[in-house]
Each structure stands twice: as C-alpha cells, then as structure tokens.
Gaussian input, Z-matrix of N, CA and C with variables (Angstrom, degrees):
# hf/3-21g

backbone

0 1
 N
 C     1     B1
 C     2     B2     1     A1
 N     3     B3     2     A2     1     D1
 C     4     B4     3     A3     2     D2
 C     5     B5     4     A4     3     D3
 N     6     B6     5     A5     4     D4
 C     7     B7     6     A6     5     D5
 C     8     B8     7     A7     6     D6
 N     9     B9     8     A8     7     D7
 C    10    B10     9     A9     8     D8
 C    11    B11    10    A10     9     D9
 N    12    B12    11    A11    10    D10
 C    13    B13    12    A12    11    D11
 C    14    B14    13    A13    12    D12
 N    15    B15    14    A14    13    D13
 C    16    B16    15    A15    14    D14
 C    17    B17    16    A16    15    D15
 N    18    B18    17    A17    16    D16
 C    19    B19    18    A18    17    D17
 C    20    B20    19    A19    18    D18
 N    21    B21    20    A20    19    D19
 C    22    B22    21    A21    20    D20
 C    23    B23    22    A22    21    D21
 N    24    B24    23    A23    22    D22
 C    25    B25    24    A24    23    D23
 C    26    B26    25    A25    24    D24
 N    27    B27    26    A26    25    D25
 C    28    B28    27    A27    26    D26
 C    29    B29    28    A28    27    D27
 N    30    B30    29    A29    28    D28
 C    31    B31    30    A30    29    D29
 C    32    B32    31    A31    30    D30
 N    33    B33    32    A32    31    D31
 C    34    B34    33    A33    32    D32
 C    35    B35    34    A34    33    D33
 N    36    B36    35    A35    34    D34
 C    37    B37    36    A36    35    D35
 C    38    B38    37    A37    36    D36
 N    39    B39    38    A38    37    D37
 C    40    B40    39    A39    38    D38
 C    41    B41    40    A40    39    D39
 N    42    B42    41    A41    40    D40
 C    43    B43    42    A42    41    D41
 C    44    B44    43    A43    42    D42
 N    45    B45    44    A44    43    D43
 C    46    B46    45    A45    44    D44
 C    47    B47    46    A46    45    D45
 N    48    B48    47    A47    46    D46
 C    49    B49    48    A48    47    D47
 C    50    B50    49    A49    48    D48
 N    51    B51    50    A50    49    D49
 C    52    B52    51    A51    50    D50
 C    53    B53    52    A52    51    D51
 N    54    B54    53    A53    52    D52
 C    55    B55    54    A54    53    D53
 C    56    B56    55    A55    54    D54
 N    57    B57    56    A56    55    D55
 C    58    B58    57    A57    56    D56
 C    59    B59    58    A58    57    D57
 N    60    B60    59    A59    58    D58
 C    61    B61    60    A60    59    D59
 C    62    B62    61    A61    60    D60
 N    63    B63    62    A62    61    D61
 C    64    B64    63    A63    62    D62
 C    65    B65    64    A64    63    D63
 N    66    B66    65    A65    64    D64
 C    67    B67    66    A66    65    D65
 C    68    B68    67    A67    66    D66
 N    69    B69    68    A68    67    D67
 C    70    B70    69    A69    68    D68
 C    71    B71    70    A70    69    D69
 N    72    B72    71    A71    70    D70
 C    73    B73    72    A72    71    D71
 C    74    B74    73    A73    72    D72
 N    75    B75    74    A74    73    D73
 C    76    B76    75    A75    74    D74
 C    77    B77    76    A76    75    D75
 N    78    B78    77    A77    76    D76
 C    79    B79    78    A78    77    D77
 C    80    B80    79    A79    78    D78
 N    81    B81    80    A80    79    D79
 C    82    B82    81    A81    80    D80
 C    83    B83    82    A82    81    D81
 N    84    B84    83    A83    82    D82
 C    85    B85    84    A84    83    D83
 C    86    B86    85    A85    84    D84
 N    87    B87    86    A86    85    D85
 C    88    B88    87    A87    86    D86
 C    89    B89    88    A88    87    D87
 N    90    B90    89    A89    88    D88
 C    91    B91    90    A90    89    D89
 C    92    B92    91    A91    90    D90
 N    93    B93    92    A92    91    D91
 C    94    B94    93    A93    92    D92
 C    95    B95    94    A94    93    D93
 N    96    B96    95    A95    94    D94
 C    97    B97    96    A96    95    D95
 C    98    B98    97    A97    96    D96
 N    99    B99    98    A98    97    D97
 C   100   B100    99    A99    98    D98
 C   101   B101   100   A100    99    D99
 N   102   B102   101   A101   100   D100
 C   103   B103   102   A102   101   D101
 C   104   B104   103   A103   102   D102
 N   105   B105   104   A104   103   D103
 C   106   B106   105   A105   104   D104
 C   107   B107   106   A106   105   D105
 N   108   B108   107   A107   106   D106
 C   109   B109   108   A108   107   D107
 C   110   B110   109   A109   108   D108
 N   111   B111   110   A110   109   D109
 C   112   B112   111   A111   110   D110
 C   113   B113   112   A112   111   D111
 N   114   B114   113   A113   112   D112
 C   115   B115   114   A114   113   D113
 C   116   B116   115   A115   114   D114
 N   117   B117   116   A116   115   D115
 C   118   B118   117   A117   116   D116
 C   119   B119   118   A118   117   D117
 N   120   B120   119   A119   118   D118
 C   121   B121   120   A120   119   D119
 C   122   B122   121   A121   120   D120
 N   123   B123   122   A122   121   D121
 C   124   B124   123   A123   122   D122
 C   125   B125   124   A124   123   D123
 N   126   B126   125   A125   124   D124
 C   127   B127   126   A126   125   D125
 C   128   B128   127   A127   126   D126
 N   129   B129   128   A128   127   D127
 C   130   B130   129   A129   128   D128
 C   131   B131   130   A130   129   D129
 N   132   B132   131   A131   130   D130
 C   133   B133   132   A132   131   D131
 C   134   B134   133   A133   132   D132
 N   135   B135   134   A134   133   D133
 C   136   B136   135   A135   134   D134
 C   137   B137   136   A136   135   D135
 N   138   B138   137   A137   136   D136
 C   139   B139   138   A138   137   D137
 C   140   B140   139   A139   138   D138
 N   141   B141   140   A140   139   D139
 C   142   B142   141   A141   140   D140
 C   143   B143   142   A142   141   D141
 N   144   B144   143   A143   142   D142
 C   145   B145   144   A144   143   D143
 C   146   B146   145   A145   144   D144
 N   147   B147   146   A146   145   D145
 C   148   B148   147   A147   146   D146
 C   149   B149   148   A148   147   D147
 N   150   B150   149   A149   148   D148
 C   151   B151   150   A150   149   D149
 C   152   B152   151   A151   150   D150
 N   153   B153   152   A152   151   D151
 C   154   B154   153   A153   152   D152
 C   155   B155   154   A154   153   D153
 N   156   B156   155   A155   154   D154
 C   157   B157   156   A156   155   D155
 C   158   B158   157   A157   156   D156
 N   159   B159   158   A158   157   D157
 C   160   B160   159   A159   158   D158
 C   161   B161   160   A160   159   D159
 N   162   B162   161   A161   160   D160
 C   163   B163   162   A162   161   D161
 C   164   B164   163   A163   162   D162
 N   165   B165   164   A164   163   D163
 C   166   B166   165   A165   164   D164
 C   167   B167   166   A166   165   D165
 N   168   B168   167   A167   166   D166
 C   169   B169   168   A168   167   D167
 C   170   B170   169   A169   168   D168
 N   171   B171   170   A170   169   D169
 C   172   B172   171   A171   170   D170
 C   173   B173   172   A172   171   D171
 N   174   B174   173   A173   172   D172
 C   175   B175   174   A174   173   D173
 C   176   B176   175   A175   174   D174
 N   177   B177   176   A176   175   D175
 C   178   B178   177   A177   176   D176
 C   179   B179   178   A178   177   D177
 N   180   B180   179   A179   178   D178
 C   181   B181   180   A180   179   D179
 C   182   B182   181   A181   180   D180
 N   183   B183   182   A182   181   D181
 C   184   B184   183   A183   182   D182
 C   185   B185   184   A184   183   D183
 N   186   B186   185   A185   184   D184
 C   187   B187   186   A186   185   D185
 C   188   B188   187   A187   186   D186
 N   189   B189   188   A188   187   D187
 C   190   B190   189   A189   188   D188
 C   191   B191   190   A190   189   D189
 N   192   B192   191   A191   190   D190
 C   193   B193   192   A192   191   D191
 C   194   B194   193   A193   192   D192
 N   195   B195   194   A194   193   D193
 C   196   B196   195   A195   194   D194
 C   197   B197   196   A196   195   D195
 N   198   B198   197   A197   196   D196
 C   199   B199   198   A198   197   D197
 C   200   B200   199   A199   198   D198
 N   201   B201   200   A200   199   D199
 C   202   B202   201   A201   200   D200
 C   203   B203   202   A202   201   D201
 N   204   B204   203   A203   202   D202
 C   205   B205   204   A204   203   D203
 C   206   B206   205   A205   204   D204
 N   207   B207   206   A206   205   D205
 C   208   B208   207   A207   206   D206
 C   209   B209   208   A208   207   D207
 N   210   B210   209   A209   208   D208
 C   211   B211   210   A210   209   D209
 C   212   B212   211   A211   210   D210
 N   213   B213   212   A212   211   D211
 C   214   B214   213   A213   212   D212
 C   215   B215   214   A214   213   D213
 N   216   B216   215   A215   214   D214
 C   217   B217   216   A216   215   D215
 C   218   B218   217   A217   216   D216
 N   219   B219   218   A218   217   D217
 C   220   B220   219   A219   218   D218
 C   221   B221   220   A220   219   D219
 N   222   B222   221   A221   220   D220
 C   223   B223   222   A222   221   D221
 C   224   B224   223   A223   222   D222
 N   225   B225   224   A224   223   D223
 C   226   B226   225   A225   224   D224
 C   227   B227   226   A226   225   D225
 N   228   B228   227   A227   226   D226
 C   229   B229   228   A228   227   D227
 C   230   B230   229   A229   228   D228
 N   231   B231   230   A230   229   D229
 C   232   B232   231   A231   230   D230
 C   233   B233   232   A232   231   D231
 N   234   B234   233   A233   232   D232
 C   235   B235   234   A234   233   D233
 C   236   B236   235   A235   234   D234
 N   237   B237   236   A236   235   D235
 C   238   B238   237   A237   236   D236
 C   239   B239   238   A238   237   D237
 N   240   B240   239   A239   238   D238
 C   241   B241   240   A240   239   D239
 C   242   B242   241   A241   240   D240
 N   243   B243   242   A242   241   D241
 C   244   B244   243   A243   242   D242
 C   245   B245   244   A244   243   D243
 N   246   B246   245   A245   244   D244
 C   247   B247   246   A246   245   D245
 C   248   B248   247   A247   246   D246
 N   249   B249   248   A248   247   D247
 C   250   B250   249   A249   248   D248
 C   251   B251   250   A250   249   D249
 N   252   B252   251   A251   250   D250
 C   253   B253   252   A252   251   D251
 C   254   B254   253   A253   252   D252
 N   255   B255   254   A254   253   D253
 C   256   B256   255   A255   254   D254
 C   257   B257   256   A256   255   D255
 N   258   B258   257   A257   256   D256
 C   259   B259   258   A258   257   D257
 C   260   B260   259   A259   258   D258
 N   261   B261   260   A260   259   D259
 C   262   B262   261   A261   260   D260
 C   263   B263   262   A262   261   D261
 N   264   B264   263   A263   262   D262
 C   265   B265   264   A264   263   D263
 C   266   B266   265   A265   264   D264

   B1=1.4409
   B2=1.5234
   B3=1.3560
   B4=1.4586
   B5=1.5247
   B6=1.3189
   B7=1.4458
   B8=1.5171
   B9=1.3117
   B10=1.4767
   B11=1.5397
   B12=1.3016
   B13=1.4695
   B14=1.5333
   B15=1.3359
   B16=1.4704
   B17=1.5258
   B18=1.3102
   B19=1.4710
   B20=1.5163
   B21=1.3137
   B22=1.4769
   B23=1.5134
   B24=1.3365
   B25=1.4588
   B26=1.5247
   B27=1.3247
   B28=1.4754
   B29=1.5340
   B30=1.3137
   B31=1.4453
   B32=1.5349
   B33=1.3268
   B34=1.4573
   B35=1.5205
   B36=1.3168
   B37=1.4678
   B38=1.5261
   B39=1.3384
   B40=1.4730
   B41=1.5047
   B42=1.3245
   B43=1.4640
   B44=1.5256
   B45=1.3111
   B46=1.4641
   B47=1.5069
   B48=1.3371
   B49=1.4579
   B50=1.5254
   B51=1.3240
   B52=1.4670
   B53=1.5246
   B54=1.3112
   B55=1.4568
   B56=1.5303
   B57=1.3274
   B58=1.4618
   B59=1.5187
   B60=1.3217
   B61=1.4502
   B62=1.5212
   B63=1.3197
   B64=1.4602
   B65=1.5243
   B66=1.3390
   B67=1.4639
   B68=1.5197
   B69=1.3261
   B70=1.4627
   B71=1.5279
   B72=1.3023
   B73=1.4566
   B74=1.5235
   B75=1.3243
   B76=1.4476
   B77=1.5233
   B78=1.3409
   B79=1.4460
   B80=1.5222
   B81=1.3078
   B82=1.4719
   B83=1.5126
   B84=1.3068
   B85=1.4599
   B86=1.5266
   B87=1.3152
   B88=1.4711
   B89=1.5115
   B90=1.3226
   B91=1.4556
   B92=1.5262
   B93=1.3447
   B94=1.4569
   B95=1.5208
   B96=1.3238
   B97=1.4527
   B98=1.5167
   B99=1.3219
   B100=1.4618
   B101=1.5252
   B102=1.3195
   B103=1.4600
   B104=1.5283
   B105=1.3350
   B106=1.4626
   B107=1.5191
   B108=1.3015
   B109=1.4621
   B110=1.5218
   B111=1.3231
   B112=1.4620
   B113=1.5214
   B114=1.3027
   B115=1.4627
   B116=1.5290
   B117=1.3397
   B118=1.4642
   B119=1.5114
   B120=1.3223
   B121=1.4546
   B122=1.5233
   B123=1.3011
   B124=1.4787
   B125=1.5137
   B126=1.3364
   B127=1.4718
   B128=1.5115
   B129=1.3242
   B130=1.4606
   B131=1.5260
   B132=1.3246
   B133=1.4643
   B134=1.5130
   B135=1.3200
   B136=1.4712
   B137=1.5262
   B138=1.3236
   B139=1.4671
   B140=1.5150
   B141=1.3087
   B142=1.4679
   B143=1.5236
   B144=1.3137
   B145=1.4676
   B146=1.5374
   B147=1.3237
   B148=1.4657
   B149=1.5198
   B150=1.3226
   B151=1.4605
   B152=1.5221
   B153=1.3291
   B154=1.4639
   B155=1.5152
   B156=1.3363
   B157=1.4687
   B158=1.5134
   B159=1.3027
   B160=1.4677
   B161=1.5315
   B162=1.3281
   B163=1.4639
   B164=1.5222
   B165=1.3096
   B166=1.4624
   B167=1.4968
   B168=1.3163
   B169=1.4604
   B170=1.5348
   B171=1.3337
   B172=1.4616
   B173=1.5257
   B174=1.3281
   B175=1.4596
   B176=1.5483
   B177=1.2993
   B178=1.4423
   B179=1.5280
   B180=1.2960
   B181=1.4648
   B182=1.5214
   B183=1.3370
   B184=1.4581
   B185=1.5174
   B186=1.3220
   B187=1.4490
   B188=1.5152
   B189=1.3271
   B190=1.4555
   B191=1.5117
   B192=1.3292
   B193=1.4559
   B194=1.5187
   B195=1.3067
   B196=1.4459
   B197=1.5259
   B198=1.3218
   B199=1.4735
   B200=1.5087
   B201=1.3424
   B202=1.4633
   B203=1.5223
   B204=1.3255
   B205=1.4800
   B206=1.5368
   B207=1.3300
   B208=1.4553
   B209=1.5264
   B210=1.3102
   B211=1.4643
   B212=1.5001
   B213=1.3273
   B214=1.4861
   B215=1.5233
   B216=1.3143
   B217=1.4556
   B218=1.5361
   B219=1.3178
   B220=1.4533
   B221=1.5276
   B222=1.3232
   B223=1.4622
   B224=1.5118
   B225=1.3280
   B226=1.4616
   B227=1.5307
   B228=1.3161
   B229=1.4481
   B230=1.5270
   B231=1.3173
   B232=1.4549
   B233=1.5251
   B234=1.3073
   B235=1.4560
   B236=1.5180
   B237=1.3233
   B238=1.4589
   B239=1.5152
   B240=1.3183
   B241=1.4520
   B242=1.5264
   B243=1.3319
   B244=1.4665
   B245=1.5126
   B246=1.3269
   B247=1.4762
   B248=1.5328
   B249=1.3583
   B250=1.4611
   B251=1.5250
   B252=1.2995
   B253=1.4499
   B254=1.5015
   B255=1.3243
   B256=1.4609
   B257=1.5042
   B258=1.3285
   B259=1.4580
   B260=1.5044
   B261=1.3190
   B262=1.4557
   B263=1.5232
   B264=1.3303
   B265=1.4558
   B266=1.5043
   A1=110.65
   A2=115.75
   A3=119.44
   A4=111.28
   A5=118.06
   A6=119.50
   A7=111.92
   A8=116.63
   A9=120.10
   A10=109.88
   A11=116.70
   A12=120.50
   A13=110.34
   A14=116.77
   A15=120.08
   A16=110.36
   A17=117.86
   A18=120.06
   A19=112.61
   A20=117.65
   A21=121.15
   A22=110.48
   A23=116.80
   A24=120.58
   A25=111.14
   A26=117.01
   A27=120.71
   A28=110.09
   A29=117.72
   A30=120.96
   A31=110.71
   A32=116.89
   A33=119.56
   A34=112.28
   A35=117.14
   A36=119.68
   A37=110.37
   A38=116.81
   A39=120.31
   A40=111.98
   A41=117.43
   A42=121.32
   A43=110.41
   A44=116.28
   A45=120.62
   A46=112.35
   A47=117.42
   A48=120.88
   A49=111.61
   A50=116.57
   A51=120.14
   A52=111.41
   A53=116.92
   A54=120.09
   A55=111.10
   A56=117.46
   A57=120.24
   A58=111.36
   A59=116.60
   A60=119.80
   A61=110.71
   A62=117.23
   A63=119.99
   A64=110.46
   A65=117.74
   A66=121.12
   A67=110.87
   A68=116.68
   A69=120.61
   A70=110.93
   A71=117.55
   A72=120.14
   A73=113.89
   A74=117.32
   A75=121.58
   A76=113.25
   A77=118.94
   A78=123.05
   A79=113.37
   A80=117.91
   A81=118.54
   A82=113.90
   A83=118.62
   A84=119.63
   A85=109.95
   A86=114.28
   A87=119.70
   A88=111.09
   A89=117.68
   A90=120.27
   A91=112.03
   A92=116.53
   A93=119.32
   A94=111.55
   A95=115.86
   A96=119.61
   A97=112.18
   A98=118.01
   A99=121.24
   A100=109.98
   A101=117.21
   A102=120.25
   A103=111.40
   A104=117.61
   A105=120.58
   A106=110.36
   A107=117.95
   A108=121.24
   A109=110.95
   A110=117.00
   A111=121.14
   A112=110.68
   A113=117.44
   A114=120.84
   A115=111.30
   A116=116.73
   A117=119.58
   A118=111.63
   A119=117.46
   A120=115.91
   A121=111.98
   A122=117.99
   A123=120.43
   A124=109.97
   A125=117.11
   A126=120.08
   A127=111.48
   A128=118.13
   A129=119.23
   A130=111.28
   A131=117.21
   A132=120.03
   A133=110.15
   A134=116.62
   A135=120.36
   A136=111.32
   A137=116.30
   A138=119.25
   A139=111.60
   A140=118.02
   A141=120.96
   A142=110.99
   A143=117.42
   A144=120.44
   A145=110.08
   A146=117.28
   A147=119.27
   A148=111.48
   A149=117.26
   A150=119.41
   A151=111.21
   A152=117.20
   A153=119.95
   A154=111.74
   A155=116.55
   A156=119.07
   A157=111.52
   A158=116.82
   A159=120.83
   A160=111.18
   A161=117.04
   A162=120.06
   A163=113.42
   A164=118.13
   A165=121.10
   A166=113.71
   A167=117.33
   A168=122.05
   A169=109.38
   A170=118.10
   A171=119.91
   A172=113.50
   A173=118.57
   A174=120.61
   A175=111.57
   A176=116.42
   A177=119.63
   A178=111.76
   A179=116.83
   A180=120.64
   A181=111.24
   A182=116.52
   A183=119.72
   A184=111.42
   A185=116.22
   A186=120.50
   A187=111.54
   A188=117.52
   A189=121.08
   A190=111.19
   A191=117.31
   A192=120.71
   A193=111.65
   A194=117.02
   A195=122.13
   A196=111.58
   A197=116.73
   A198=120.99
   A199=110.26
   A200=117.76
   A201=120.64
   A202=110.91
   A203=116.41
   A204=119.30
   A205=111.37
   A206=116.62
   A207=119.47
   A208=111.70
   A209=117.22
   A210=119.66
   A211=112.00
   A212=117.66
   A213=120.03
   A214=109.89
   A215=117.51
   A216=121.26
   A217=110.83
   A218=117.12
   A219=119.53
   A220=112.28
   A221=117.77
   A222=119.30
   A223=111.95
   A224=116.48
   A225=119.98
   A226=110.83
   A227=117.44
   A228=121.08
   A229=112.24
   A230=116.27
   A231=119.69
   A232=111.50
   A233=117.97
   A234=120.41
   A235=111.23
   A236=117.82
   A237=120.58
   A238=110.99
   A239=117.65
   A240=121.36
   A241=110.42
   A242=117.82
   A243=119.95
   A244=111.29
   A245=118.20
   A246=121.31
   A247=110.78
   A248=116.21
   A249=119.47
   A250=113.60
   A251=118.78
   A252=120.49
   A253=114.57
   A254=118.65
   A255=122.35
   A256=109.73
   A257=115.46
   A258=119.56
   A259=112.22
   A260=117.45
   A261=121.19
   A262=108.32
   A263=114.61
   A264=119.96
   A265=111.05
   D1=-42.24
   D2=-179.23
   D3=-66.58
   D4=-35.03
   D5=179.08
   D6=-65.96
   D7=-35.60
   D8=178.65
   D9=-67.06
   D10=-42.58
   D11=179.40
   D12=-64.50
   D13=-41.10
   D14=179.23
   D15=-65.14
   D16=-41.22
   D17=178.56
   D18=-65.84
   D19=-39.32
   D20=176.00
   D21=-65.34
   D22=-40.37
   D23=178.43
   D24=-66.09
   D25=-37.96
   D26=176.79
   D27=-63.59
   D28=-35.95
   D29=178.48
   D30=-66.29
   D31=-43.86
   D32=179.64
   D33=-67.81
   D34=-37.95
   D35=177.58
   D36=-68.08
   D37=-36.37
   D38=175.99
   D39=-63.74
   D40=-40.53
   D41=175.76
   D42=-63.39
   D43=-40.39
   D44=175.73
   D45=-62.00
   D46=-39.03
   D47=176.65
   D48=-63.87
   D49=-39.87
   D50=177.79
   D51=-65.27
   D52=-39.69
   D53=177.93
   D54=-68.10
   D55=-35.31
   D56=175.36
   D57=-66.99
   D58=-37.96
   D59=177.08
   D60=-64.30
   D61=-38.22
   D62=176.88
   D63=-63.24
   D64=-42.44
   D65=178.55
   D66=-66.60
   D67=-35.03
   D68=178.43
   D69=-65.42
   D70=-40.63
   D71=-179.44
   D72=-81.44
   D73=-31.39
   D74=-172.63
   D75=-105.14
   D76=-3.99
   D77=-172.92
   D78=-52.15
   D79=135.45
   D80=-178.15
   D81=-72.72
   D82=-23.12
   D83=-179.35
   D84=-134.42
   D85=169.08
   D86=179.72
   D87=-66.96
   D88=-35.65
   D89=-179.86
   D90=-64.82
   D91=-36.58
   D92=175.47
   D93=-63.77
   D94=-37.37
   D95=179.44
   D96=-69.90
   D97=-38.32
   D98=176.90
   D99=-65.58
   D100=-42.74
   D101=178.31
   D102=-64.45
   D103=-38.45
   D104=177.76
   D105=-66.01
   D106=-39.94
   D107=178.17
   D108=-64.88
   D109=-41.53
   D110=177.85
   D111=-64.20
   D112=-41.46
   D113=178.76
   D114=-69.45
   D115=-30.95
   D116=178.13
   D117=-66.50
   D118=-39.97
   D119=179.57
   D120=-73.46
   D121=-28.46
   D122=174.98
   D123=-68.24
   D124=-41.89
   D125=177.36
   D126=-67.95
   D127=-34.52
   D128=176.91
   D129=-67.24
   D130=-33.84
   D131=174.75
   D132=-63.88
   D133=-43.40
   D134=178.53
   D135=-62.72
   D136=-38.98
   D137=179.10
   D138=-67.69
   D139=-39.18
   D140=178.59
   D141=-67.06
   D142=-39.64
   D143=177.56
   D144=-65.07
   D145=-41.09
   D146=177.96
   D147=-65.05
   D148=-37.80
   D149=176.08
   D150=-67.76
   D151=-33.38
   D152=174.57
   D153=-63.72
   D154=-38.57
   D155=175.92
   D156=-67.51
   D157=-39.06
   D158=-178.00
   D159=-66.88
   D160=-46.17
   D161=-178.10
   D162=-87.37
   D163=-14.74
   D164=177.55
   D165=71.73
   D166=33.62
   D167=-177.86
   D168=-115.35
   D169=131.35
   D170=179.00
   D171=-76.19
   D172=-11.10
   D173=-179.88
   D174=-66.56
   D175=-30.23
   D176=179.32
   D177=-65.17
   D178=-34.79
   D179=179.70
   D180=-68.95
   D181=-36.60
   D182=176.28
   D183=-67.19
   D184=-37.27
   D185=176.12
   D186=-65.54
   D187=-38.91
   D188=177.21
   D189=-65.01
   D190=-38.41
   D191=177.51
   D192=-65.24
   D193=-39.24
   D194=177.84
   D195=-64.70
   D196=-43.26
   D197=177.63
   D198=-64.86
   D199=-36.61
   D200=179.92
   D201=-64.86
   D202=-42.44
   D203=179.24
   D204=-66.45
   D205=-44.89
   D206=179.99
   D207=-67.90
   D208=-35.10
   D209=179.33
   D210=-68.37
   D211=-38.49
   D212=178.52
   D213=-64.73
   D214=-46.13
   D215=-178.55
   D216=-64.81
   D217=-42.18
   D218=-179.68
   D219=-68.35
   D220=-36.51
   D221=176.92
   D222=-67.47
   D223=-40.52
   D224=177.65
   D225=-64.75
   D226=-41.60
   D227=178.79
   D228=-65.93
   D229=-40.83
   D230=179.53
   D231=-67.22
   D232=-39.78
   D233=177.44
   D234=-66.41
   D235=-40.12
   D236=177.25
   D237=-64.03
   D238=-38.95
   D239=177.67
   D240=-64.56
   D241=-40.88
   D242=-178.07
   D243=-70.46
   D244=-31.61
   D245=-178.14
   D246=-78.80
   D247=-47.64
   D248=-171.34
   D249=-104.71
   D250=-21.63
   D251=179.98
   D252=93.17
   D253=-7.40
   D254=176.15
   D255=-146.98
   D256=160.77
   D257=-178.44
   D258=-98.05
   D259=-34.69
   D260=-177.08
   D261=-108.90
   D262=128.38
   D263=-178.06
   D264=-89.76

C-alpha cells in the first residue's frame, strides 16, 4: 500500500516539476523565473525523498540535504545579484 502511495506522489511531484519548468521558460518576468527555479529545487528534493522511501536507501536523503543546501545558497546569491547587480561587495 505504501509503495502505491509513494508512486502516486512521485507522479504528482513530477507533474509539478514539469509545470515549474514551463513557468521557468515562459515566465513573463525575471522574478517569476527565480520563483519557478526555487520551487523546482524544492520539488526535486521532495522527489528524491520519495524515491528514498521507495527504494529504502538512506543515500537519497543525504542527496536531498545536499541539494537543499546548494539550492538555498544559489537562490540567495541570485536574489542578491538581481537586487544589487553584483555578488561581492
């Protein structure tokens, strides 16, 4: 029963990733694209955690943690670049 729920959840998260990709490519403004990119990495974390539950491997959770850290830093750097125009002061 749990495997069926995990597979259905993976399908919904995958559809969400496709919709985020569409917003990333079609977004009317730069802020929409940054938000879509931020949401894409959050959805990819959810997908990796669900795959870790499905396969029963703890390595997937470490990969999700690594993506979470890199995603936070990249989003902060991208927002700082868009506001000020440079990364290093």
